[in-house]
C-alpha positions as CSV (number, residue, x, y, z in Angstrom):
1,M,-82.3,168.8,120.5
2,A,-80.3,171.2,118.7
3,R,-78.0,168.7,117.4
4,T,-80.9,167.0,115.9
5,T,-81.7,169.9,114.1
6,V,-78.2,170.7,113.0
7,A,-77.8,167.1,111.6
8,G,-81.2,167.0,109.8
9,L,-80.5,170.3,108.0
10,C,-77.0,168.6,107.2
11,G,-78.8,165.5,105.6
12,V,-80.7,168.0,103.7
13,V,-78.1,169.8,102.3
14,L,-76.2,166.8,101.2
15,L,-78.8,165.1,99.7
16,A,-80.0,168.7,97.4
17,G,-76.5,169.1,96.6
18,G,-75.8,165.4,95.7
19,P,-75.5,164.0,92.0
20,A,-78.5,163.6,90.1
21,L,-79.3,159.9,88.6
22,P,-78.7,159.1,85.4
23,A,-81.2,158.7,83.0
24,A,-81.4,154.5,82.7
25,V,-81.9,154.8,86.6
26,A,-84.4,157.2,87.1
27,Q,-86.4,155.4,84.2
28,S,-86.3,152.0,85.6
29,S,-87.3,153.5,88.9
30,A,-90.1,155.1,87.7
31,G,-91.4,151.9,86.1
32,A,-90.9,150.3,89.2
33,D,-93.2,152.6,90.9
34,V,-96.2,151.9,88.2
35,Q,-95.6,148.0,88.8
36,T,-96.0,148.8,92.5
37,L,-99.1,151.1,92.5
38,D,-100.7,147.5,90.8
39,L,-99.9,145.5,94.1
40,P,-101.4,145.8,97.6
41,P,-100.6,148.8,99.4
42,A,-97.3,148.4,101.9
43,G,-96.3,150.5,104.8
44,F,-99.1,152.6,105.9
45,F,-101.9,149.9,106.4
46,T,-100.8,147.4,109.4
47,S,-103.6,145.0,108.2
48,L,-105.9,145.1,105.2
49,V,-108.5,142.8,104.5
50,L,-111.6,142.5,102.0
51,A,-114.2,140.9,103.7
52,H,-118.0,140.2,104.0
53,G,-118.4,142.2,106.8
54,Y,-116.7,143.3,109.9
55,K,-117.4,143.7,113.5
56,E,-116.9,146.5,115.8
57,S,-115.3,146.2,119.7
58,K,-113.3,148.8,121.6
59,D,-109.7,148.4,122.5
60,A,-108.1,149.4,126.0
61,F,-108.5,153.5,125.0
62,Q,-112.3,152.9,124.1
63,T,-111.3,153.3,120.6
64,D,-113.7,151.7,118.0
65,R,-111.7,149.0,116.4
66,Y,-112.9,146.9,113.1
67,K,-112.0,142.9,112.2
68,P,-113.2,142.0,109.1
69,V,-116.0,138.8,109.2
70,N,-115.4,136.5,106.6
71,P,-112.5,137.6,104.6
72,G,-111.6,136.2,101.4
73,T,-110.9,137.7,97.7
74,T,-114.0,135.8,96.0
75,F,-117.8,137.0,96.5
76,K,-121.1,135.8,95.1
77,S,-122.6,138.0,92.8
78,D,-125.7,138.3,95.5
79,V,-123.6,139.7,98.6
80,E,-124.8,143.4,99.2
81,A,-121.4,144.9,99.6
82,V,-117.7,144.4,99.9
83,Y,-115.9,145.8,102.7
84,M,-112.4,146.9,103.0
85,V,-111.2,146.4,106.5
86,F,-107.9,147.6,107.9
87,D,-105.9,148.7,110.8
88,V,-103.2,151.8,110.0
89,L,-99.8,153.0,111.4
90,P,-100.4,155.2,114.6
91,R,-99.8,159.2,112.9
92,E,-100.0,162.7,113.8
93,N,-102.0,164.0,111.2
94,P,-105.7,162.9,110.2
95,A,-106.0,160.4,107.0
96,H,-108.9,160.8,104.3
97,I,-108.2,157.0,102.8
98,L,-110.1,156.8,99.5
99,G,-111.1,153.6,97.5
100,Q,-111.7,153.6,93.7
101,L,-113.8,150.7,92.6
102,F,-113.2,149.1,89.1
103,L,-114.5,146.4,87.1
104,A,-111.4,145.1,85.8
105,K,-110.5,145.0,81.8
106,G,-111.3,141.4,80.3
107,D,-114.8,139.7,79.1
108,G,-114.8,142.5,76.1
109,R,-113.7,145.2,78.1
110,A,-110.8,147.0,76.6
111,E,-109.8,148.9,79.6
112,D,-110.9,148.6,83.5
113,R,-114.2,151.0,84.1
114,L,-114.6,153.4,87.2
115,L,-117.7,152.0,88.9
116,Y,-117.5,154.7,91.6
117,E,-115.4,155.8,94.6
118,E,-115.7,155.9,98.5
119,S,-113.8,157.8,101.4
120,V,-113.3,157.5,105.0
121,Y,-111.8,160.1,107.3
122,L,-109.4,158.9,110.2
123,Q,-109.0,161.4,112.8
124,T,-105.5,160.6,114.6
125,S,-107.4,158.9,117.3
126,Q,-108.5,156.0,114.6
127,D,-106.1,153.5,114.2
128,S,-109.0,151.1,112.3
129,G,-111.1,152.1,110.0
130,F,-113.4,150.1,106.9
131,I,-115.0,151.1,103.5
132,E,-117.9,149.7,102.3
133,F,-118.4,149.3,99.0
134,L,-121.8,148.6,97.8
135,R,-123.5,146.6,95.2
136,P,-123.4,148.5,92.0
137,K,-126.8,149.8,90.2
138,E,-126.3,147.4,87.7
139,G,-125.4,144.8,90.7
140,W,-121.8,142.6,90.3
141,V,-121.1,141.3,87.2
142,P,-119.3,138.4,87.7
143,G,-115.7,138.9,86.8
144,E,-112.6,140.2,88.1
145,Y,-112.6,144.2,90.2
146,K,-110.1,146.3,91.0
147,L,-110.0,148.6,94.3
148,K,-107.6,151.3,93.6
149,I,-106.5,152.8,97.0
150,H,-105.3,156.5,97.6
151,I,-104.6,159.0,100.7
152,G,-105.4,162.7,100.5
153,E,-107.8,165.0,99.9
154,K,-108.6,164.0,96.1
155,I,-107.2,161.7,93.9
156,T,-104.2,161.9,92.1
157,D,-101.4,159.9,90.4
158,A,-99.5,160.6,93.4
159,S,-101.9,159.8,95.8
160,Q,-102.7,156.3,95.2
161,L,-100.6,153.7,97.3
162,G,-101.6,150.5,95.9
163,T,-104.6,148.0,94.5
164,L,-106.7,145.1,96.0
165,R,-108.2,142.6,93.3
166,F,-111.3,140.8,94.0
167,R,-113.3,138.3,91.7
168,V,-117.2,138.3,91.8
169,V,-118.7,134.8,90.8
170,A,-122.2,133.7,89.9
171,S,-124.7,132.9,92.6
172,K,-126.1,129.5,92.6
């Protein structure tokens, strides 16, 4: 155990004392991070799907598991809710997952419009969950929507893991 600790400390010292990144590399890295945030999150989630609903079951340890029902990225405007159903990696600490629902820019909108935020708190024993995004007060306007996904107690620039997109079409 002492070897692991010493090796870990040596790694920290070497990283802290290493050369600084050239400005051009730092700037290109920052741009890549912004582009990455506009993509679906990777790493923390083992499965992440938008769906019309979810099905609940118990795993071998009697822990709730959630599976998507009728997954997709296109929803009709009369749908009651869009569900973000997910599985996450095992972890040592609870996780607070937040989702911001935006009506994406376009159709006369100069920028994305935040509709509302929803969240779920997962205990360490929970490796599966969902967030329900109910129909907005004014209804689902046909068009593109974004779900910005964050982790943590509050939303900051650093808390965003990625973005999911879906489309709402008029009901017939």
